[in-house]
Each structure stands twice: as structure tokens, then as C-alpha cells.
N, C-alpha and C positions, 0 to 999 in steps of 0.2 A: 351541596351545590358545587363543591370543589370537584368531586368525582363526575358530576353531570356536565359541568361547564368544560372540564378538560376533555371529556369524551366528545362533546360537541365541537370543540376546537380541532381535535384529531380528525373527526369526520369531515369537517370543512376542508381539511388538507388531504382528503381521500384515503384516510386510514379507518379501519373498522366500519366500513360502509355496510357490512352484513349484520352489525349489531343493532338490535331494535331498542331504541331509547325508551319507548313506552313500556315494553315488557320489563325493562329493568327499573325505571323510575316512576312509571305511571303518571299520575297528575301531580307530581311533587311540586312543580312550579306554582300551580294554582293553589295548592295546599299551603305553601309558604306565604303566598300573597294574602290569602284570607286570614291565616293565623296571625301574621304580622299586623294586619289591619285591626283585628280584634284586640291585640295587645296594646297597640298605640291608642285606640279609642278608650280602652279600659283605664290605662294609666293617665291619660289626659283628664278623665273625669276625676280621678283621685287627686291629681295635681291641682285642679281647680278648687276642689273642696279644701285642700290643705292651705292654699294661698288665700282663699276667701272663706273664712270660717262660717260665714252666714249662708254660704252656698250649699243647698241640699245635694247630697250624693245620690243622684238618680241612676241606679243600676238597671232598673226595669227596661228602659228603652234600649240600652246597649245589649243586654242579655237577650231581649226579644229579637233584636235585629240579627244577631249572629246565631243563636241557638235555635231559632225558628227559621233561620235562613240557610246558608250554604256551609256553615262551619262543620256540622256533623256529617252532612252528605259528602263533602270532599274527603273527609277522613274515611268514610265508609268505602268510597271508590278505591282509595289507596290501600286500605286494609284487605279488601277482597282480591286485590292484585298481588298482595305481599307473598303468598305462598308460591305463586307462579314466578314471581321475580327471584325468589331465593333459589328455586329449582333451575331457572334460566342462568343465574349467576354461577351456580355450582358447576354447570357444564362449560360456561365461558372460561372459568378459572383453570380448566384443563389445558387451555391454549397458552403457549409460551409468550406470544405477543401480548395477550390480554394480561398475563401475569406481570409483564414489564410495565404496562399502563397502570395497574393497580399499585404496585410496590414503588416504582421509581418516579412516576408522574404525580401520584396522589398521596399515598400513605406517608411519604417523607415530608409532606407539607406540615408546618408547625400547627396550623389550625386544626388538623385532624387529631392531634393529641394522641398519636399512636393507635387510634381506633381504625378498624378495618371496615370495609363497606358493609358486610352483613350486620355489624353492630350498629351502624348508622341507619340502615334501612328499617330497622325495627323500632326506631325512636318514635315515629308518629303513632304507632300502636300504643305505646306507653303514654304518650301525650293525651290521647283520647280518654284513657281510663282515669286521668287526673281531673278532667272537667267536672265530674260529679262532686269531687272533693272541694274544688273551688266554689261550686254553687252551694254546697253545704255550709262552707265557712261564711259565705255572704249571707245565707239564710239565718245563721246563728246570730250575726251581728246586726241584722236589720231590725228596726224598731217599728216600722209601719206594718200593720197586720195584713193589709191588702197586698203589699209588696212581698211579705213573707209567704203568703199563699201562692202568689205567682211564681216566685223563685223555687218553691218546693215542687210545684207542678212541672217546672222546667227540668229540675233535677231528676224527677221520676221518669220524665220523657227521655232524657239522655241515657239514664241507666237501662231503660227498656231497649233503646236503640243499640246499646252496647251488647246486651244479652242476645238480641236478635242477630247482631253481627257476628258474635262468637259462634253461634250455631252455623251461620253461613260459612265462616272461615273453616270450621271443623269439617263441614261437608266437603268443601273444596279441597282441603288437605287430604281427606280420605279418598276423594275421587282421583286426585293426582297420584296418590300412592297405588291405588288399584290399577290405574292405567299403566304405571310402571311395572307392576307385577304381571300384567298381561304380556308385557314384552319379555320378561325374564322367565316365566313359567311356560314350558313347552309341553304340549299335549300330543304324544305320538298316536298314530293310528293303531287300532286294536290289534292288527296283524303284526305290527312292529313291537307292541308291548308284550304280546303273548304268542309264542310260536305255535301253540295248539290250533290257532285259528288260521285256516288256509283260505286265501282269497286269490283267484286267478287275476293276472295283470289286467285282463280285459274288463274285469268287474270293479277293480279298485277305484277307478275314477267316479263311478256312480256312488260309491260308499265314502268318498273322500270328503264330502261335505260335513266337516266336523265343527259343530257349534260349541265344543267344550270351552273354547276361549271366552265365550260369552257368560260363562258361569260367574266370573269375577266382576261382571258389569252391573250386578244388582245393587241398587241404591241402599238397600237395607242390610247389606252384608258388612260385617265388621271383622277385622283381623285382631284377634285377642292376644295371640302369643305366637312366636316363631323362633327358629334357631336350628343349629346343627346338632345332629345325633349320629350314632353309629348303628347300622342295622346288621344284626348277626344272621348270616346265611349259612347254609350247610358247609360250604368250603371256603368262605371268605367273610371279611368285614367290609361293609359298604358305607361310604360317606353319604348321608342323607340330610335333607333340609325339610323340616316340618312346618306347615302353616296351619295353625288352629284358628278357624273362623267360628262365628257364633252359631253356625248350623252344621258344619262338617270339618273333618280333619283331612288334610291333603299331605301325602307323603311323596316327596320327590327325591330323585338321586342327583347329586351334584356332578355335572359334566364340565370338565375344564378345557375342552377343545374350543378352538376359536370360532368354529361355525356352529350356529344354533340350528335346530331342526327346521328344515326348509331352505337352508343355505345362506341366510343373512348373517352378518358379522355382529356378534354381541359386544365386541369391544367398543363400538361406537354408539351403544345405547345410552342416551342421557340418563344420569342417575339422580333420582329424587332424594333430597337431603333427609327426608323423614324415614327412609329405609334404615334398617339396623346396620351397624358396622360389619356384622357377619355377612350379611347379604351384599353389602358394598364390596367386601373383599372377594366374594365369589364372582361378581360382575367384573371387577377390576382385573381378575385373572383371566378374563375372557370366557368365563364359565356361564352356565345356565342351569336351571332346575327342571329336569325332565320328570314328568309325572310317572311314578312307579306303578301305581295301581289306581283304580277308580276312587273318587272321594268317599270317605267313610262318614255317613250321616251320624250325628251325635246320638240319635235314638237307636242306632244299630251298633254302637261302639261299646265294647266291654273292656274295661281297664283292670289289669291285674298286676300286683306287685310280685317280683321274683324273690322267693325266699332266700335269705342270706346263705343258707346251707348249699344252695345250688351255685353260689358265686365261686366257692372253692372247687366244687366238683367239675364244673364246666368252664372255669376260668372267665366267668362273667363279672363285670364291674358295673355297679350302679344301674342295674337292668330292670326293665319293666316290660309288660306284655300288652299289646293292643290286639284285640280280636274283633273282626268284622263279621257281623251276622246279617243274613238276608231277612226278608219280611217273614219267613217261615221259621226264624230263629235257628237256622242252620249256619254253622261257621263256614265262611267262604274264603277267609284269609286271616293269617296270623303274622304279626310283626314283633320280633324280639329286639327291643331297642336298648341301647346303652348311652348313658350321659357321661360327660367328662368328670363330673363330681357328684357326690351324694346330694349336695344342695341343689344342683341343676335338675337332678332326677325328681326330687321332692317338689320343685317348682313346676316342672312339667305335669306331674301327676295331679297336683292341686289345681292347676289351671284347667286341665281336661275335666276333672271332676266338677269344678265350678261351672264350666261351660255346659256340661251335660245337665246339671241341676237347673241352670237358668233356662236352657232350651226346653226341658221337660215342663217346668213351671209355666213358661210362656205358652206352650202348645196346649196344656191342660186348661189354661184360662180361655184360650180361643175356642176349645171344644165346648166348654161349659157355656160360653156366650152363644155359640151357634145353636146349642140345644135348648136354650131358654125360649119359652113361648113369648111372642110379641104381646105387648099390652093391648087390651081391647080398645078400639076407638070409642070416644065418648059419643060419636054420632050414631053408633049402632044401637 
């Protein structure tokens, strides 16, 4: 409330008018109001029971009013906005004036107890997960069987609500991350990627409709592993950044120029907090990840370890080989990659092997299901 009310005060004096209160705090005021009302009603019932020993402690009506009412729903609205709020805050913190508001106007307040805004924004998420514990403790101490059954059903309902919410939050977080990756990963045209392909200027416009960016928009795609490696070429070593998805591997080269492909400036791309520190540093340097070659489907990827004897001969360190085969099992690309450490190399190899195994198992299951004959109808 200190952060929120201070920002409201500053906006009333025509500062930070471009900052969206809802994106940052969502329905926090409504959530505070309902949570406080629940606590007051709850403790009032306890107080009455303590002061009047003959007074029955009727929790059913209180719990019914709040847990079948707006208490969980307001938490859900807040939690679903949380990922977006952290993403928005991360970008606002890059501004000098916003940093002054956070540190000098709010964080120095004694009531904040040296806590920063991100640490406070996450609190309602933790509060929601404690409600089933509260209901469970009330259920244990209840003596009326009818009341016990009602409280238990409420507890199960709240737990299910939390499980459903966790799925939604994970989906939103993944969506936010992939939307960020679409900004960072640059897909060059085929004639820019490979000089063997010649296309006259007059025909380039007709071929420029490149839908490669939409590859990352699939709702079922997951990013399993990522990180920097070194690609050994014939005359040089190239800094690359690999993205291992649940269905393909993407190799990109790190470009540190200020302009991304197409001319827009990457230094102003808002950065999602769920991105890795490695990728953060690339973006902070004004860089981007330009796709080096076509995505390698996991069922066309061959992974090979480089024998230690070759390390000495060819001055390779922590190296492994990735081979891309086409549908006719012909090798169409080979990438000799080096990790910073032996541990990083083993991690990459195990992650790729696991991804290939899971992909193969999943698709074999789909094939077997597709070839199963449907059961005969009882009406025939």
C-alpha cells in the first residue's frame, strides 16, 4: 500500500502519468479489502467464543461466505496478473526517475522493513497457498461431523482452485517468455543466410513473406534448455546461443550490434524476468540472436561425443557434435560445438538426449493410437 499510495500521490501531482497502476498492482485494493474483512470476521467469532464459553464456534457460515464468495476469485485475478506485473516492473526499474521513487520514496519507509517491491508483490500468492492449511487445521479441531464434511469439501475445492491457477500462471509465464524470444530471435531471409541462393531484387518482395517468427507462437512448445556455446568453424570460433525446445533445436549466432534485423533497436526491448541471465546480458549489450541455420527437428538430430584424443590434436575443449539429417537420412549440416566446462558439456548432451527420447516416445504413442481400430458401436 505504501508503494501504491505513493505512486497515486505522485500521479496526482502529474508525475509518472505514463505508469499503469493496474498493470503493476492489479486488484490489490479489492484483495486487501476482502482479506481484511475475512480476518476481522474470523477473529470476531473466536473472540465471542472465548468471552462466552457457552457460545458455539460457528465457522461454517464464515467459511461459506468467503471461500464460496470472492476471496479465492480476487486472489486468482491478482495471481494471473502477477507475471505481467513483474515483467512490467522489471522494465520500469530501468528508468532513473522510477528508481528514485522506489528507493527514496518507498523503500526507506520503516514499514517496508527493507523489503523491495518484487518481494512484496509475491506475498498474495503465498497467502493463497496457506488457506488450505488453515481449513485443514479447523477441520482437525471440529467436533461436529456435518461441519467436518463441509470444511473438508471446502478445503478440496480451494486446493483444486490453486492447482488450476498454477497451470494458468505457468501457461502465462511461458507465453510471456516466448513473446520475448520472438523479439530477440531474428530470422534472416534465405538469401541472407546462405549466399548460394540468388534471388533478384525484383523477386525478393514476393518471397519476403517469412512466417518463421510464428514458429515460437505454438502453445504446446516448451523451452527445455538454453545457453551460450562456441561453434568451431574452419577459420574461426563463433559465439552462438542455443535454444533446445521439446521438438527442435535452434542454433543462433550472437550479434552485438545495436540494430536488429529489420532496423529496430534491441536496446529498448522490454526484458522478461524469466529469461536467463546469459540472455539478459546479450540483450543488455544491445545484441540479438540471429538464426544460423534452419531448426533441427529432434527426430533428425544425431548427437555425438568428441573423443578426448581429438581434443589434443585439434585443440578442442569440451566438444560435441550435432548432425542434422533430412528425411532421407542424408547429412545436410554438421555443427562442432564447445562448452565452457566439461560439466556444461555433459549437461547439454544429457538435455538433448532426454529431449530426443521424450519426443520419440510421445510420437510413437501418437502413431500407435492413430493406427488403433476404433471400437465397434453397440448399435451395429
